[in-house]
C-alpha positions in Angstrom: 36.5 72.4 80.2 37.7 69.4 78.3 41.5 69.8 77.8 41.2 68.5 74.3 39.2 71.6 73.2 42.3 73.8 73.8 45.0 71.3 72.9 46.8 72.5 69.8 47.9 68.9 69.0 44.5 67.9 68.0 43.3 70.9 66.1 44.0 71.4 62.4 46.2 74.4 61.6 43.5 76.2 59.7 41.5 76.2 63.0 44.1 76.5 65.7 45.7 79.7 64.2 42.3 81.4 64.7 42.3 80.6 68.4 44.5 81.9 71.3 47.0 79.5 72.9 45.8 77.4 75.7 47.2 79.9 78.3 44.4 82.3 77.3 41.8 80.1 78.7 43.4 80.0 82.2 41.8 82.5 84.5 44.0 85.6 85.1 43.8 84.8 88.8 45.8 81.6 88.4 48.3 83.4 86.2 48.6 86.2 88.7 49.0 83.7 91.5 51.8 81.8 89.8 53.5 85.0 88.6 53.4 86.3 92.3 54.8 83.1 93.5 57.7 82.9 91.0 58.5 86.6 91.5 58.8 86.1 95.2 60.9 83.0 94.9 63.3 84.9 92.4 63.4 88.1 94.4 63.8 87.1 98.0 67.5 87.0 98.9 68.6 88.4 95.5 71.4 91.1 95.4 70.2 92.6 92.2 66.7 92.4 90.4 66.2 93.0 86.7 62.7 93.7 85.4 63.0 92.9 81.8 60.9 92.6 78.7 60.9 88.9 77.7 62.1 89.3 74.1 65.6 88.8 72.7 66.6 92.4 73.3 65.4 92.7 76.9 66.9 89.2 77.7 70.2 90.1 76.2 70.4 92.9 78.7 69.6 90.6 81.6 72.5 88.3 80.3 74.8 91.2 80.3 73.9 92.3 83.8 74.4 88.7 85.1 77.7 88.6 83.4 78.9 91.8 84.9 77.7 90.6 88.3 79.4 87.2 88.0 76.0 85.6 88.4 75.4 83.5 85.3 73.8 80.1 85.7 75.6 77.0 84.4 74.4 76.4 80.8 74.9 72.6 80.7 71.6 71.6 82.4 69.8 73.8 80.0 71.5 72.3 77.0 70.5 68.8 78.2 66.9 69.9 78.6 66.9 71.4 75.1 68.0 68.1 73.6 65.3 66.3 75.6 62.7 68.7 74.4 63.6 68.3 70.8 63.4 64.6 71.0 60.0 64.9 72.6 58.8 67.2 70.0 60.1 65.0 67.2 58.4 61.9 68.7 55.1 63.9 69.1 55.2 64.8 65.4 56.0 61.3 64.4 52.9 60.0 66.2 50.2 59.3 63.6 47.5 60.7 65.9 49.3 63.9 66.6 48.9 67.0 64.4 50.3 70.2 65.7 53.4 72.1 66.8 54.2 69.9 69.7 54.7 72.7 72.2 55.3 70.2 75.0 57.2 71.5 77.9 58.6 74.5 75.9 59.2 76.5 79.0 60.9 73.7 80.9 58.9 74.4 84.0 56.9 71.2 84.8 57.0 69.9 88.3 59.5 67.1 87.6 61.9 69.2 85.7 65.2 69.7 87.6 65.3 73.2 86.2 61.9 74.1 87.6 63.6 76.4 90.2 66.1 78.0 87.8 64.4 81.3 88.3 65.5 81.3 91.9 69.1 80.2 91.6 70.9 83.3 90.6 71.6 86.3 92.9 70.6 88.4 89.9 66.8 87.8 89.7 64.9 88.1 86.5 61.3 89.4 86.6 59.7 89.4 83.2 57.3 92.2 82.5 55.9 94.5 79.8 54.4 98.0 79.7 51.0 96.8 81.0 52.5 94.7 83.8 55.3 97.0 84.8 53.4 98.3 87.8 52.8 94.7 89.1 56.6 93.9 88.7 57.7 97.0 90.6 55.2 96.3 93.4 56.5 92.7 93.7 60.1 94.0 93.9 59.0 96.5 96.6 57.2 93.7 98.5 59.9 90.9 98.4 63.3 92.5 97.8 65.8 93.0 100.7 66.7 96.7 101.3 69.8 98.0 99.5 69.5 96.0 96.3 70.4 97.3 92.8 67.3 97.4 90.5 67.4 97.4 86.7 64.6 97.9 84.3 65.3 96.9 80.7 63.6 97.4 77.3 60.2 98.7 78.8 58.7 102.1 78.4 55.7 103.0 80.7 52.6 104.3 78.8 51.7 106.4 81.8 53.9 107.4 84.8 51.0 107.5 87.1 50.7 103.7 86.9 54.2 103.2 88.3 54.7 106.2 90.5 53.9 104.7 93.9 56.0 101.5 93.7 58.9 103.4 91.9 59.0 106.0 94.6 59.0 103.3 97.3 61.8 101.5 95.6 63.8 104.8 95.2 64.0 105.0 98.9 64.7 101.2 99.5 67.2 100.4 96.7 70.9 101.2 96.6 70.4 102.2 92.9 67.9 102.0 90.1 69.1 102.0 86.5 66.7 102.0 83.5 67.9 101.0 80.0 65.6 101.5 77.0 65.3 102.6 73.3 61.5 103.1 72.9 59.8 106.4 72.2 59.5 108.2 75.6 57.3 111.0 76.3 59.3 113.9 77.7 57.2 114.3 80.7 57.4 110.6 81.6 61.1 110.5 81.2 61.5 113.6 83.4 59.3 112.1 86.1 61.3 108.8 86.1 64.5 110.8 86.4 63.0 113.0 89.2 62.3 109.8 91.2 66.0 109.2 91.3 66.3 106.8 88.4 69.3 106.7 86.2 67.5 106.5 82.9 69.3 106.0 79.6 67.2 105.9 76.5 68.9 105.2 73.2 68.0 106.4 69.7 65.3 103.9 68.6 66.5 104.3 65.0 70.0 103.4 65.8 70.2 101.3 69.0 68.4 98.4 70.6 68.3 98.2 74.4 71.2 95.7 74.4 73.3 98.3 72.9 72.3 100.8 75.6 73.2 98.2 78.3 76.5 97.3 76.8 77.7 100.9 76.8 76.2 101.8 80.1 77.3 99.0 82.4 80.7 99.6 84.0 82.3 96.3 82.9 84.8 95.2 80.4 82.7 92.8 78.2 84.4 90.3 75.9 83.9 90.7 72.1 81.1 88.1 71.9 78.9 90.5 73.9 79.3 93.3 71.4 78.4 90.7 68.7 75.3 89.7 70.6 74.1 93.3 70.8 74.8 93.8 67.1 72.8 90.7 66.1 70.1 91.5 68.5 69.8 95.0 67.0 69.6 93.5 63.6 66.3 91.9 64.5 65.0 94.6 66.9 65.4 97.4 64.4 64.1 95.3 61.5 67.3 95.5 59.6 67.3 91.7 58.8 70.9 91.7 57.5 72.2 88.9 59.8 70.5 85.4 59.6 71.4 84.8 63.2 69.1 87.5 64.5 66.0 85.6 63.5 67.3 82.6 65.4 67.8 84.8 68.5 64.3 86.2 68.1 62.6 82.9 67.7 64.5 81.2 70.4 63.6 83.9 72.9 59.9 83.5 72.0 59.9 79.8 72.2 61.8 79.2 75.5 61.9 80.4 79.0 63.7 83.6 80.0 66.1 81.6 82.2 67.1 79.3 79.4 67.6 82.1 77.0 69.7 84.2 79.3 71.9 81.2 80.2 72.4 80.1 76.6 73.2 83.5 75.1 75.3 84.3 78.1 77.4 81.4 77.4 77.5 81.4 73.6 76.5 84.9 72.5 74.9 85.2 69.1 76.3 82.0 67.8 73.8 79.5 69.3 74.9 76.0 69.9 74.0 73.2 67.4 71.3 71.8 69.7 69.5 75.1 70.0 69.7 75.7 66.2 68.2 72.2 65.6 65.4 73.0 68.0 64.7 76.4 66.4 64.6 74.8 62.9 62.3 72.1 64.1 59.8 74.7 65.5 60.0 76.8 62.3 58.0 74.2 60.4 54.9 75.2 62.3 55.9 78.8 62.3 56.1 79.0 58.5 52.7 77.3 58.2 51.2 79.9 60.5 52.7 82.7 58.5 51.4 81.5 55.3 47.9 81.1 56.7 47.9 84.7 58.0 49.2 86.1 54.7 46.5 84.1 52.8 43.8 85.8 55.1 45.0 89.3 54.4 42.9 92.0 52.8 44.2 95.4 51.6 42.6 98.8 52.4 43.4 102.3 51.2 43.8 104.8 54.1 44.9 108.3 53.0 47.9 107.8 50.8 48.7 104.3 52.3 47.9 100.7 51.5 47.2 99.0 54.8 47.1 95.2 54.9 44.9 93.6 57.5 45.0 90.0 58.6 44.2 87.8 61.6 45.8 84.8 63.3 48.3 83.4 65.8 51.4 83.9 63.9 54.8 85.6 63.8 53.7 89.2 63.1 57.1 90.5 61.9 57.5 87.9 59.2 53.8 88.3 58.2 54.3 92.1 58.0 57.3 91.6 55.8 55.4 89.3 53.4 52.6 91.8 53.2 55.1 94.7 52.5 56.4 92.5 49.6 52.8 92.5 48.3 52.7 96.3 48.3 51.6 97.1 51.8 52.8 100.3 53.3 51.5 99.2 56.8 50.3 96.0 58.3 47.7 95.3 61.0 47.9 91.8 62.5 44.9 91.1 64.8 45.5 88.3 67.2 43.1 85.8 68.6 43.8 86.9 72.1 42.3 90.3 71.3 45.5 92.4 71.0 47.0 93.6 67.6 50.4 94.3 66.1 50.9 97.3 63.8 53.9 97.3 61.5 55.1 100.1 59.2 57.7 100.7 56.5 59.8 103.5 55.2 56.6 104.9 53.7 54.6 104.5 56.9 56.3 105.6 60.1 53.2 106.3 62.3 52.5 102.9 63.9 53.0 104.4 67.4 50.5 107.2 66.6 47.9 104.6 65.5 48.4 102.3 68.6 48.3 105.3 70.9 44.7 105.9 69.9 43.6 102.4 70.8 45.2 101.7 74.2 48.8 101.0 73.0 52.1 102.4 71.9 55.6 101.5 70.6 57.9 102.6 67.7 57.2 104.5 64.5 57.5 101.2 62.5 56.3 98.7 65.2 53.7 99.0 67.8 51.0 97.1 69.7 47.7 97.6 71.2 44.6 96.0 72.6 41.3 97.9 72.1 39.0 98.1 75.1 36.1 96.3 73.3 35.9 92.9 75.1 33.4 92.9 77.9 32.7 89.2 78.2 33.4 85.8 76.5 30.7 86.4 74.0 32.7 89.3 72.7 35.7 87.0 72.4 33.6 84.3 70.7 32.5 86.9 68.2 36.1 87.9 67.8 37.2 84.3 66.9 34.3 83.5 64.6 34.5 86.8 62.6 38.4 86.8 62.6 38.5 90.0 64.6 36.1 92.2 62.7 35.3 94.6 65.6 39.0 94.9 66.4 39.9 95.5 62.8 37.3 98.2 62.5 38.4 100.1 65.6 42.1 100.1 64.6 41.4 100.9 60.9 39.5 103.9 62.2 42.6 104.9 64.2 44.6 104.7 60.9 42.0 107.0 59.4 42.3 109.4 62.3 46.1 109.6 61.9 45.7 110.2 58.2 43.4 113.1 58.8 45.7 114.6 61.5 48.6 114.5 59.1 46.6 116.1 56.3 45.6 118.9 58.8 49.2 119.4 60.0 48.4 118.2 63.5 51.1 115.4 63.3 54.6 116.1 62.0 55.2 114.5 58.6 58.0 111.9 58.6 59.6 111.8 55.2 60.8 108.3 53.9 64.6 107.9 54.3 66.8 108.0 51.3 
């Protein structure tokens, strides 16, 4: 395939937001091979391993665990790389032939980068994962970790215990300890099974705490005040409070950079990011805002039961898009992504996002959930997805909204009253 066909720099925004990022077009086998190699490099010889969701909440937990283990990496090389990346991005945008968001080297992992092996430098190894890759992450730890390590799992809730049962039981025999911090909605049976496997599982109230809060109160370490501040600001974004402007900086920065860089920077500075990082985030927001506006402009509204559900499509920041759609009167929002997955966002009047997602191969919180319907059999299905702006995906998930509305009306789901 011609690289230019998947290079954002040469595609107008109106078109590139309808397509997945270039990583989508790499075969899973290459991604799996790279992920396997990086996990092995990080895990081998580590004293502690942290399997963590790669958002600001999960990575804050990883930073806390490194702090408590005296295993934080020096932040200075990362700051130097950030400044270089910002300069490269500005030069790309100044180029009269370049139109795009100048993602160049956002993860800081090209072969010539001196930080390319940062993932293998700390005795507390980070293994990024999510609900659908948690089993792979556990298997890699079981394969490469030394006996007697301490294992942490942060900010991840398994959709089905059977997926992780075999590697988790193996690790329960091999690890010195396994601790699991989270704040998502756990099924009672899954939580009991995880604890029965010998795991110290601590699940916070998803309406009151983020996982960083859980880690902060659960780790046996006297943290400085900046760590409490980091948890507070992380919670502000993760629980959609949006009362502290710094929380959006944290969320955006975690999304736009590598896990190692984020953990090093917030570990050194907490919630008050250094000027270089703030400048980089502000620079990237120009493109982010354009993508948000494109998605909002594409939205259509549907009446489902007593709710107004806004549906849109595009590669965008789903939380901000959902907020704009709520301002236009939506009770819930469905953001279908070019890669085939979708985000479901709620409001005080719609707290059933996880119920909807659970019907289409997903899960999450009452007001924020994700899913990926099992409707893509080959590339022709994806081609149809892009050219129709996700019509098949929209139809399947809107049907799930209808099902939830009917179950509520029939008393099969407990009614959640809006908070005062």
